[in-house]
C-alpha positions, 0 to 999 in steps of 0.5 A: 608832099601835101595836096596842091594849094593854088596861089594867084600872085598879083603885082608879082615882080620876079616872083619872090613871094611865090618862090618862098611859098614854093621853097616851103614845100607845103603844096603852094603852086602858082596857077597865074600871076599878074605883073605889068613889067614885061621882063619881070613877067618873063622871069616869073613865067621862066621859073614857075611855067604858069601863065602871066598877064603882063598888062595893067591889072585894071584891064583884066576882067576875070582872075584865075581861081585860086586857093590863096592870093599873094601880092605886093601892090606898087609901094612907091606912092607910099614909100618915102622914096616916091616923094618925087613923084607928082601928086597924081602918079602917087594917087594912082599908085595908092589905089592899086590895092583896091585892084587886089581887093577886086581879085579877093571879091571875085576869087574868094580865096581861102586866104590872102596875103598883102606885102607892102612898105611899112608906111602903108599900114600908117596911111589913110588907105589902110584905115580904109582897108581895115574899114572894108574888112569889117564892113564889106559883105565878102571881106568881113568873112575873113579874120586877119592880122598885120604888122611890120616884119624884119626880114633878118628875123626870118633868115634873110641876111639883110635888115629889110622892114616890110608891112604884111597883112594876112587874112584867112577865111573863116577863122575866129582869129589870126595869130601874129607875127610868124614866129621869128627863126633868127635874132634875139626873139627866136626860139634858140636865139639863132644868130642873124645870117650875115653879109659874110654868110651870104657872099664870102664865097663870091670872088672879090673881083669881077671878070665881066661887066654884062651878064652872060650865061656861063657853063649853063648858068647865068652869071650875075657876078658883074661889075662896073667900069669904074672911073679912077676918081670912083675907085679912089673914093671907094679905097678911102672908106673903111668897112662900115664907113661912108661919105663922112669917112671920105671927107675925113680921109680924102677931102680932096675927093669930095664931091661939092654937093656933099661938101656943102652938106655936112649932115644927112644919111650915114648910108650914102657911099657906104660900105657894108659890114661882113658880120651883120645883115646888110641894109635894104637892098633897093633897086639901084644897089650898084650905085654906092652914091644911092646907099650903103652898097660898097662890098665889105672889103673889095673896092667896088659896089655889090654885084648882082649876084651879091645882091640877089643872095643878100635878097635870099635868092638861090643861085639856080634862079634865073632872071630875064631882061637887061642889067638894069631891069634884073637890078630892079627885079632883085631890089623890088622882090620880097625876099623868098626866105621871108616869104618861106616864113609867111607860107609856114605860118599861113599853111598852119591856118588853113 
């Protein structure tokens, strides 16, 4: 075991980033976290056991000393999915990355990692970040690299593109990207981890609709009480199909809003493929009307357990909060398998 490398996790969520760094078994150890969502903060504390500040990061005057800072400033202001927010709330979200930099200036870590949606790296705020990395007295001591990584390339059974920024103090150069472990660009052309690999051994049926502790373990394999109309719609959609298959196979079941919109995204009311990585798991994966979240063969949406597996969370990682809150934590998390790859890459640079 390597000597402990203390980490501070900002905008920590349930702890996907910190979990991956822990799983890398290279000595990364969380000493503090900041997460405004109370349920996610409890989840983080439950697993890692370190103090968690669950208030606004702007109100935290002093950050805990650490060797590495991790974190993903809220992305709703940059993501296309946040377009329905008003301009003021989007602007407020967009400025939270500066709170992250405040922590860097104060703590002076050996390195830091920022995770966000790919759109952040095309924004005016990111251009400002790059400028500060060259001109700010403290930040200019770091060399950095960045880019968009696909989680599937690092062993996650999911195609999830995330913008990653990594900075290391005192280096002349930060190599980039981390070497893929899966896919055609990996060293041995290792095949992607698929939906089948991740969830095939989970029962096709669900016995419960609420999360409970069964035999000492949290049971996240919970379903919905689907209406007969919904079940009929699910049955009309084949593996890899979507709402357009519903229009062809059972036009009598097509909602008017879809019937009046013959074009659009192909993921709505979509069914996953067994032998591919899943699409991006978002916070409302239990609603197939929101995306490609139907099980490959069962006539139901994926469950919380299946979504957590597709995010690469181990079954013994337990979440705090309501069913909706846990879904939000799962969908917002950095996949731990992706975080492991970042941990290994960063550790080699320290």
